[in-house]
Residue, then its C-alpha position, 0 to 999 in steps of 0.5 A: m608704695n602701692w598707692k592702689l592698696t593705700k587708696t583702697l584702705f583709705i576708702f575702707v576706713f572712711i566707710l567704717v568711720n561713717i558707719s560708726l557715726v551713723i550708729i552714734y547718731i541713731d543711738k542718740v536719737n533713740k534716746s532723745h525719743i525716750n527721753d521725750s516720751e518720759a517728758e511727755n508722760a511726766v506729771d507737772f504736779k506743780q501745775e495740778e496744785i499737788k505738793i510732793p517732797d522735794n527730796l525723794p529717796s534714790v534708787k539708782n541701781l537698786k533691784m529687789q524681788l519677791l521674798t518668802a518669810r515664815s513666822f518665828d515661834f517664841s516658845s523655847y526663846a521665852k522658856a530661856h528668858s524669865d521676863i519673857s512669855s509667849e502667846d498665840s501659840g508661840a507667835m508673839a513674845k511679851g516682855d516686861i522691862s524691870n527698869p522702865i525706860d524714859v521716852s519723854n521730851d523725845q528721848y529715844t536713845d536709851l530705848k534704841s539701845y534696849v532693842k538692840d541689846k536686849v530684844y530678840k534680834g533687835k538689830d533688824y528692827e527700826m523705829s516706825n512710829i510714835d504716839n502717846k501710848n506706844v512706840t512702834f518698830e518694824q522688822t527689816y530685811d537688807d535694811y528695808p522695813i517689812m511694812n504695816n505687818n503685824k507678824a514683823r513688829l515690836e511695840f512698846n507700852i508707854n505708861d502714864d509716866g512717859k516710860a516704856s514698861s513693856y513690849k509685845q514682839t513678832a518676827m519673820k524668819s528664813i526670809t529668802p528669795s521666793e522660788g520660781a522662774n520668773n522671780e529674778e531681781k528687777q530695777v525698783n521704780t522711782a518714787r516719783s513714778a509710784i506718786e505718778a501711778l497714784y495720780f493716774n489712778r485717780y488717788l491723787k487730786r488737786n490740792d492733795e499733798v504727798t507727806n511721805a514716800r518710803l520703800g520696803y516689803y509689803t505682804v501680798v500673800k499671807e497664810p497662817n505662817v507663811q507669807v510673800l513679801e513684795a517691794n512696794w512704795e508706801i505713800k502718805v497722802k494728805h487729803g484735806e484734814k485726812i491722811k491716807t496710806y497707799y502701797v504701789e508695787a515698786v518693780s512692776d511696769s504696770p504697778k498696782v495701788i492698794e489703799e490702807 
C-alpha cells in the first residue's frame, strides 16, 4: 500500500470536509442575521395595543404581477337576451329577475346559484358585500377579487320584501399580464407585513383594530376602457366608531398605501 498517497488523500478529504462545514456555518449565521433583523423590525401589536386578526391569509409560494384588462361591451349580449338591457354605451348590463329570489334570513344559496347559472360569466364573480338594499359580487381573476372596481361588479337590488328583483353588471375582459420587461411575477408580501406598512406610515395607532385583510387586484391605472390592475392587500381598520379601508401594494419592497 502506498501510505504516502493514502495520507495525501486523507488530508485532501479532511480539507474538503472542513470547507463544507465552514460553508454550512456561514450560511446558518447569515440566515440567523436575517431572522434577527426581521424580528427587530417586527411590530409588537399587542404592546402597541392594536388588535389584528389571529388567522391571516397565507401567501406561501404565491406570486403575482401587473394585469391589463378591458371593459366588456354588453350591447350584443343584451340584444340576445330579452330580460337584459345595456347602458353606458354597452359598458353596463341591467337585468330583471322574473321570479325574485328570496334573500331574507341570510339565505343566499339560491342567489349564488342564479349568478352561476343565469348571469354572464357568473362563475367569475364572488359575493363581497351585503346590506339591506343590495347584495354585491366582485369579478375575480385566478380566484382573487378585482376589488372596489365599478367596472367589474355585479349588484343585486333587494326590494321591500327581501327579494332580489333586478341587477346591474359590469365586467372586464381580456385580462392578461401587462407587457413590459419589469413585469415578472413576484412573491406576494404577507398580510402582516402589509399591516406593518400601515403602522409605519402612521395609519395605525393605539386602540385601532384591523378587522379584515384580503388579497386581490386594485386599479392603479384607469382609462375609459382599459385598466392596469395591481396585486394589493385590502385592509379594513376600525378607528373608534369608524371603519376605513386601505389598499397596500402586495409585491413591492416599499409598498405604497392608498386610503379610500
